N, C-alpha and C positions, 0 to 999 in steps of 0.2 A: 446280333448274338453270334458269337464265334461258333462255327459248325464243329460237331464232334468228329465227323468223318469227312475226309477229302477223297473223292474218286477222280481218277485221271482216265481220260480216253485220248490216247495219241492217234492222230488221223493222218493218212496219206492216201488221197484218191479212193475214198470208200463211200461215194455217194449212194451206191446201191444198198448198203447195209447200215449206214450211220444212223439213220432215223430210228430204226428198231433198237439199235444199241442204246441210244440216248433215252428213248422212251422206257426201256427196261429199267434204267436207273431212276427216272422220274416217277415210276410206278411203285417205288419201294414203300413198304409199310412203315419204315423208319424214315423220318422226314428231316432230321437235323444233320444235313450234309451239304457239301458244295460239290459241283461237278465242273472240273477243269477240262475243257476240250482244247487240246493243243494241236493245231494244224501244222503239218510239216511241209508247207509250201505246195499244197494240193493245186492241181490244174483243172479239177472238175468242180462240181458244185458243193463240195464238202463244207467249205466255210460258210456259204450261203445257208445251207441246211442247219448247221450248228447255230448260226446267228439268229435264225428264226426262233429257236428255243430260248436263247438268251434274252431275247426281247420279251418273251412271255413269262419267264421264270427267273427270278433274281438269283436263284441258287446256281444258275448256269453261267460260267465265264468262258469266253472264247479267246484264245490267243492265236493269231495268224502269224506264223513265223516263216522265215526262209527255210528252204529244204536243207536239213542237216542229217537226216537218217533217224531211225528208231531210237537209238541209244541216247543221243543228245536231246531228242524230243522229250523222252521220259525224264531225263535229268532236268531239263528246263521246266517241265510241267510240275514236277515235285518241288521245285524251288519256290513256286508261288502258292503252294498249298498251305492252308492255315489250320487244318484239322489235327486233332490229337491222334486219330487213327488214319492210316493211309491205305489206299488200294487202287488197282486199275483193272480195266477191262479192255480187251481189244475192240477196235471199231467195227468189226464184223461179227462180234459175239453178243450174248445176252446174259443177264443175270436174273435169277428168279426173284419174285417180289419180296421175299423175306430174307434175301442174302445178307443185307446190311444188318438187319435186326438180329439174325441168328449169330453172325460172326462177332458183332460188337458185344453181344451178351457174354460170349466166351471171354473176351478181353476184359470186360467190366468185372467179371466174377473171378478171374484168375490172374492176379497181378504178376505172377511169375511167367506167364505165357506172353511172348512178344509177337508171335505169328500164328495165325489160325488159317487153315485152308480147308476147302470143301471138296466133295466129289463133283464130278461134272458129267454131262451127257454130250454126245456128239450129235450135231444136226447137219442137215444138208443145206443147199442154197435156198431152199424154200422153207426152212425152219422145221422140217420134219425130223423127228427124233430117230436117230440111227442106232442108238444103244449107249450103254455106259462106257465111259472112257477107261482104257486099260490102266493108265497110270495111277488113278485113284484107288485101284484095287491092290496096290503094293503097300504093305504095312510100313508106316513111317519109322525110320531110324536115322540118326545123324550119320552113321557109317554107311548105311545102304544108299543114302542120298548121293554118295560119291559116284555111283554108277547107275542109279535109277532116279529120274526126276519125278518123284511122286507128288511133290508139293506144287502141283501144276496150276489149278484154278478152283475156285475163286480164292484170293488171298487178301487178308486184312492184317495190318501190322501196326505196332505202336510207332509213332513218329520218333520217339527218343531212341528206340532200338534200331530203326532204319538209319538214323543219323550216326549212331554209335558204330554201326556196321560199315559206314562209309558211303551209304546211298548208292546211286547208280554209278557203276564203274565205266568210265568213258572208253576203256580199253577192252571191254568184254565182248566186242563184236556183236554177233546176233544172239548171244546167250545171256542177255542182260538179266532176265528173270532167274535163270538157273544160277548164275554167278552170285546174284544177290541172296538167293535162298541158301546157298552153301555158306555164305558169310553169316547170315542170320542164325543158321543152325549151330554155329560155333559160339554164339554169345547169349542165346536165349532158348527157352523151352518152346516147342512147336506143338500145336494141337491140331489133330485131324478131325474135322467135323464131318461125320459120315452121312451127309445129306447132299443130293445132287442139286446144287444151287447155282450152277454155271452151265451155259450151253455154248460149246465150242464148235464153230461152224467149219465144215469142210466144203471147199468149193474151188473152182478153177483158178481163182485169184490168190489162193494160198501160196506159200513160199515156193519159188521155182526150184527145179532140180539143181541148178547151179548154186542157188542160195542155200539149198538143203545141205550140200557138201560143205559150204562155208559154215553153216550152223553146226554141223558135226564137229568140225575142227575148233570152232569157238567153244563148244562144250568141252572138248578135250583140254583146251587151254585152261578153262575154268576149273576143271578137276585137278590138273597138274598144279595150279596155283594153290588150290585148297590143300593138296597133299603137302606142299611146302609150309603153309601156315600151320598145319596140324603136326608138323615134325615127322611126316611119314614118307617124304620123298626119297630117303635113303633105303626104305624098305620096299616101296612099290613104284612101278612105272605104269602109266596109263596107256594102254594099247587100244586101237580102234580098228574095227573091220567095217568096210563099206560094202554092203552086199546088194547086188543088182536084183531087182524084182520086175518081172515082165508080165503084162496082161493086156488083153484086148479090150478096147472101150468102143462101144457103138457110136458112130458118128451122129452128130446132132443135125 
């Protein structure tokens, strides 16, 4: 039977958190899904961990690819999905047991909606809840999305809308999800499901400071490109301020 939902987990050296990410998908109350785990040339035990689940559960498929980076990994993973609805979670994050059921219900009952996203909670390296994510507290609007990435996590979208929007943009840098959401917002209705169904982990392995600057400029480029698509580039320029923040952290 063809799965209704395809969930992608792109992985690169996440042996410490991959198991709990996979199990959060397998514990879903909604069962008609496939889980595509795309390994981006990991040098740790990520492929071994993923393969153990694939051996036990036929819904899990593992692709061990050469290292290409997050963007091409996502593009490759989505190219092998077979579901009507598509979504992804990061390999160090967790989804709540009802995430697929609740988001799929929105798409099932609202054919005009092509993308649904949920609220999220922040967790630490030990999965302790730190509080509600700030982005999901921003009211959604297509225009506001140009400067505030509120469509953060968890997201489920229609395959046909994903494909119409052009899928993952190889030139989006580190802003793959933001760039995609901007394009989706221009061709379909977006629904905000105000339930915290995603757990976004904060830990020392998160994006480095150098990569953070790269991410900021990738987002700037995504916004500038969106302004061009929307016929607003003659009216607006996108400006960026990178502000330093300093704090002391107790040594471990």
